[in-house]
N, C-alpha and C positions, 0 to 999 in steps of 0.2 A: 826677782829674778833668782831667788832661793827655792822656787817650787819644787825643781829637780832634787834639791839635797832632801826637801820634805818626803816625796816619793819614794826615793831610796831608802830612807828612814823607816817609812810606813811598811815598805816591803820586808825590811830586816826584822821588823816588830811581828809581822804576819808569819815570817819563817820560824822566828823564836816560837810564837805561838803554837805553830803546827807541828814544830819539834817536840815541845812540851806534850800536847796533846798526843802524838804518836806515842811517846814514852809511857804516858798514862794508860793508852788503850791496848797495848801489845807487850808481852812478856818475852817475845823473841825478837830482840832489835835487828836479827838479820833477815826476818821475813817482814818486810815493812806493808805489804798489803793486807795483813791481819789486822792491823790497825782499824782499818776500813769495815773488815767482817765483824769485828767486836762493836765499832760504831753502829753498823747496821743491827746487830742483835739489841742493842739498847733500844734503838728505833722501833723494832719489831714489838719488843716487849711494851712499849708506850704506845701501840698501835699506830704508829708513824710510817706506814708501809711506803708511801710514796719517798720519803726521806730516804728509807733503808734501801729502796731500790736505786735511786741516785747515787747513793755511797757506792753502793755493789758493782753499780756500772763503772765508776772510778777507779774500783779495784781491777776490773778487768783490762783497764787501760794499762795496768802494771804488769798482769800475767793472766793469760786465758789457759793456765794449765793446772790450775787447782780445783779440786773437786768442792771445796767448801764454799767457795764463792757462789757457785752455780746452786748450792744445795739451799743458801740463804736466799739467794735471787728467786729460786723457785718459791720459797715460802713466800715472799713478800708479793710476787705475781700472784699467788694463789689466793692469798688474802684480798688483793684487789680485785679477786673475780677474773683476771686475766689466764684463764686456763690453758689455753694452748701454749702461751708464751710460758707458764708453770712447766708444763709437760717437758718443753724444749729444755728448759734448763735443768730440771731433775734429772731427764735422758743423759745430758752433757755431763751432770755430777757423776750420775751411775758408771757412764764410759770411764770416767778419769778414776773413779774408786768403786769398782763393783763389791767390794767387802765392806761397804757402809752399812750397818744395821738397820739404819732408817730410810735411807733413800729409796730403796723397792717400793716400801710400804706407801709412803708419799706419793711416789708417781702412780702406784695403783690406786690409790684413793681417788687422784684427780681423773685418772682414766675412766673410772667409775662415775664421777661426775658428769663428765662428757660424752658418756654411753659407749666409751671404747671397752666393753667388757672383755672381749677376747685378749685385747692388750693387758688389760688388767689382771687377768688370770696369769699371764706369762710373769708380770711385776710379782705379784705376790707368791708365786711359786719360786722364785729367786729369792724374794725375801725370805722365805721359809727354810730354804737350803742353807742361809745365812743364821738364822735364829729359829730353829724348829720348834722351840717350845713360848710360843709367842702368841697370847689370846687376841691382840689387836690385829695381827696379820691373817689369823685363822678367820677372823671375825669378816675383814674386808675381802678376803679371799671368796667367802660365803657370798658376800653380797653380789660379788661379780657372777658367781654361779647362778644365783638366785635370779638376777635380772635377766639371765639368758634362759629362765626357766628348767635350768638343770637342778631340779628340786631334791635328788637323792643326793647328788655329790654336795649341793649346799647345805643340806642339812646334816651331813657328816662334818663338815667344817665348823658350823656353828655348835655342835655338840662336842666337838674336840676344844673348840674355844672355852666353853663352860667348863670342861672339865679341867683345864688348865688354871682357869680362875673362875671359882663358882659364884662371884660377884658381878661378874660381866654380864650384867641384865639386858644389855642390847642384844648381846647373842642369842640369850635365852628366848626373846622375844621375837628376834628372827628364826629361830628353831622352831617356834610355836608356829609362824606365818608359813615356813616350807610343809611342816605336818598337815596345816590345812589345806594347803595345794595337794598334799598328797592323799588327802582323805583320812589321815591319822587324826581324827577329832577328840578321841579320847586323851591322847597325848597331848594335844595342843592344848585343851581344856585344863590338864593338871598344870602345865606351865603357866597359862595366863591368869588361872586362879590364884598361884604362888605370887605372880608378879601384881596383881591386883593388890594383895595384902602387903608383900614386901617392898614393893617400888611403884606405886601408883602413879601415873601419869596418862596424859592425853593420847599416847600410842597403845599400852597396854589397854585401857579403858576400850579404845576404838576397836582393836583387835578381837577383844572377847565379844563386844557388841557385834562385830562381823560373824564371829565363829557361832554365837546364837541365831544369827540372822539365816546363816546357811542351814542350820538344823531347826529352822523355822519356830523357835522359840522367840516369838515377836516382842512378848513383852519384856523379856529380859535383856534383849537387842536394844530395845528403846531405852530401857533404864540405862545400860552402859554407854550408849552413844550419847545421852544427855550428860553423864558423868564425864564423857570425854571432853564436852563442850565447856563444863564447869573448870577443866584444867587450862582450856586454850578456846576463847571464843571465836578462834579466826580460823577453827580446824574444819576445813571445807568438807573432806570425806565424812565426818560426823553428820553434818547439814543434809548430805544428800543421803546418805543410809536412812535417817529419820523421815526426808519426804519418800523415799522409797518403801519403807516397811508401811506408812499411812496410807500409801496408795494402794498396796497389797491389801490393807484393811479396809478400804474404799472408805477413807475417812479424809475427804477432799479437803476440808477446813486445815486439819493439822499437817497434810502433806504440803498445801501451799504455804502454810506458816514458816516451813522450815527452809523452804526453798527462796521465799521472799526474803527471811533473815539474813540468808547468806548473799543473797542480794544486795540488802542494806550495807552488809559489811564490806562491800566492795569485792566479793570474793568470786568475782564473774570470771567466767572463762566456757571454751566451748563444751567443756564435760557438764559444767553446772546445768546449762541450758539442754543438752541432749539428755541428760538424767531427768531433769525437769519434764521435757516433753514426752519421755518414756513413761513416767508416773501418770502425766495426763491421759495418754493413751489406755493406760490400764484402768482410768476411771472415765474410759468413754467419752472424754472432752477434746474431740478431735479439732475443732477450730483454735480451740487455746494451744493444742500440743503443736498445731503448726506455727504458731509464732514463735514458738520456744525452739524449734528446728530451724526456722528462718534465723535466728539471733545467732544460732551456734554456728550457721554456714556462713553467716556474715564475717564471723572471725575465724573461720576455719572452713574452706570450701571443699577440702577433701574430705571431711568428716563423713566415713561411710554410713555410721549409724546414724547420723542426722538425716542424711539423703535417704536412707530406708524409710526413716519415720515420716519424711515428706511423702515419700511415694504412698506410704499407708494412710495417710491423712488427706491427701489429694483424693484419693480414691473414695475414702468415707464421704468426703464432702461433695461428691460427684464432679471434681473437676479432672476429668478423665484424660485430658490433652497433657496435663501436667504430671498426673500420675503415671502415664505411659512414658514420659521422657524420664522421670526419676527410675522408673522399673528398668528400662534399658541400660541407664547408667551403672545401677547397681548391680543388674544380673551378670555384668561382665566381670566385676570385681569379686562378689560372693553371691553366687545364686542360690545358697543354704540359708540366706540371712530371713528370720521369721516374718520380719516385717513386710519384706519384697516378697514372701509366698502369700501372706495375708492380702497384701495390694492385690497381687495376681487374682487371686480367688475373689476379691471384691469386683474387680473387672469382669472376669469370665460370667459372674452372677448378671452383671449389668447388660451384657452382650448377650446372656441368654442360654450361656453353654453351662447350664446347671450341673450336670454330673462333673464337670472339670472343677466348678466352683468346690463342689463337696469334697472331691479328692484334695485339692489345695488346704482347706479349712481343717480337715482331717490330719493332714500332714502336720499343719501348724501345730495343732494339739497335741501331735506325737512329739514334736520336738521339745514343746513345752506345755506341760498339763495346766500351768497356772493361766495359759492364755484364753480364759474362758469367755471371754467375748466371741470364741469361734463357735461357740454353741449356739449365741444368738443368731449368729449368721447362718450357722446350719439349720437352724429352725426356718429362717426364710427361705433357704433352698428346698427344704422339705416341702414348704406350703407350695411352691411352685411344681415340685414333683406330685403333690396330692397324697402324701405317704404320711396319713394322719398320726400313726404311732410314732413316727419318728419326729415329727413337731412337736408332739407332746413332751417327749423324751429330751429332746433338745432345750426346750423352754425351761423343762423342770431342772435340768442339769445347771443350766445357767441361773437360775434365780436360788437354787440351792446354795451356790456360793457367794452371788451376790443379791440378796434379798431385798435390797434397798433402790434397785434401779427401776424408778418410777415407768420408765418407756417400756422396759420388758414386760410388765404385768399389763400396762395397756395393750401392746400389740398382741401379746397372748390372749387378751380377753377378746379382743376384737377377733381372733381367728376362732375362739371358742364361740364366739356369737354367729358368727358364718356357718358354724357347724351346729348351731341351735343346742350348744350346751350352755344354756343359761345359769345354771347353777354355779358352775366352777368360774364361769365369766365374771359372777357376780362377786364371788370370793376374790377373785384378781383385782377385780376395780376396786373393791372395799380397802384393800392394801394399798392401792395405787392410789387413793383418796386421802389416804391416813399420811402418806408420803409429800402429796402435793395437794393440800386442802382447798386450793382456790382454782385448780385446774378444770376448766369450764367443760371441756372434751369429756375427761373422766367422768365427771358429775353427770353431764348429759346420759352417757352410755349406763351410768349407775342407774338413773332414773328408768331408762329405757328395759334394762333387764330386770329390775323391779317389778315395772310395769307388766312385762310378759309374764314373771312367775307368780305375779298377783292375780292375775286373770285365768291362771291355770289353776290356782288353789285359793279361791276367795277367803279373807280373812279380814275382819274390820280393822285389827290393830296395824296389819301390813299395809292395808289400803292408806290408812291415814298417815304412817311413816313415809309412804311413798309421795304422797301429797306434799307433806311438810319437807321433804327432799327437794320438790319441785321448786317451791317457794325460796328455797335457800340459792338457787341457781340464777345467777346474773343474766346470763345469756342462754335463757331457756329455750331450747329447740323444738319442745313435745307439746306446746299449748292444747293441742286437741286431745293427746292423750290423758292429760290432766284433767280436761273437762270430763273425760269419759269415766275416769276414777272418781270424781266428785259425784256422778250421776250413781254410779255402782254403789258408793259410799251411802249416799241418801236412800238408795233401794235397800241394802243390808240393815239400815237401822228402820226401815219401815217394816220389814219382815220379821223384825225380832218378837 
């Protein structure tokens, strides 16, 4: 029956404890909500952001007119990843105290995070008016401009940030990135070389690798991209860059290795699969590329690059119905896409519109001189047009850039055989046989060209070598020609 007395006693104790806590947490006994703010600050220092938010909401029950409550509420929400709520809190704080030196900068940073770049510009501009010599404000302002591709203005902000604080390495790195975008490669290289020595990290190493990639210094690009991974094994852009470089060098094994490593580290996203597909296209592995583009589209159906890649791969693998669907879809959004142009060219060639195909493949080469597979496609076009000089020129250009592409050597050899150029055909087949030692088609054609050349200029050694070649072929297609050579060899020996 005395429970009500106990309840009153407990409430009095709680009230006394609350008063004691309040006295400890605020120096100004006339502003009680500051005790909540100070308590929230301590929670934030301990990374207890939910507790901080709860305490600050309690403060708002006392007053909604003090900027500092909203400021720390914004910090708590930002740390919790609730960016829209953080923006709302920061905006409210700024409206209540627009002269706060920090609030506009904080607001701008979160607006950049949620890609409200134009709003961020406004926030950093207001921050700059309050604190005009602030390296962090200039850096944030530059980022907002950089994200909008306003590279000249962004570069100005980053340079100003570095002038204010020469140890602002982040601003220096961003200035170098802006210089790369502006084509000021020498200026960018000076900054990146300095950062690699003074403040090496994954970002500076990656950007230096990217600069070397742009300048086609591929070995240096590989070295610094690998260095970036030494700093951070989860840096997806470095894996993608390595995979891309090795595909340009026609190194399928290493290109695949780095894409696979990214996948094994669960760094998968539409960008990884799209870039992987692009690399496989460079390596002329269209079935494999198609699989990667399909994976990219499963995660992002609106991925235009993957759709264009699918159009190209479908055309290359003679799935023209699917190719047509992707071509139509991409054509409406970006009719200048190089994969789209190539896919159209392949379709025109298949439908017999050879001159249209030639124009499209030339257009693709004009857009990207590294799209060298178009020389291979042009060779096929000129074969149909019976333009011998351009057939040879196209094959030669392709093989100059990609000398280890077995299929091109084989197809070139077939064309040369059809034009009775057996000597050159044999050279192409010898190269192809070195690249693919057990390819029965190549070995049979090599025997056939050797047979023709031996018959034209009989030599005991060459006859023996050609017979030995026949013996090495598992699926030999010319037994009657071999018998003829054996008789010829016997005749040569008898006539010595």
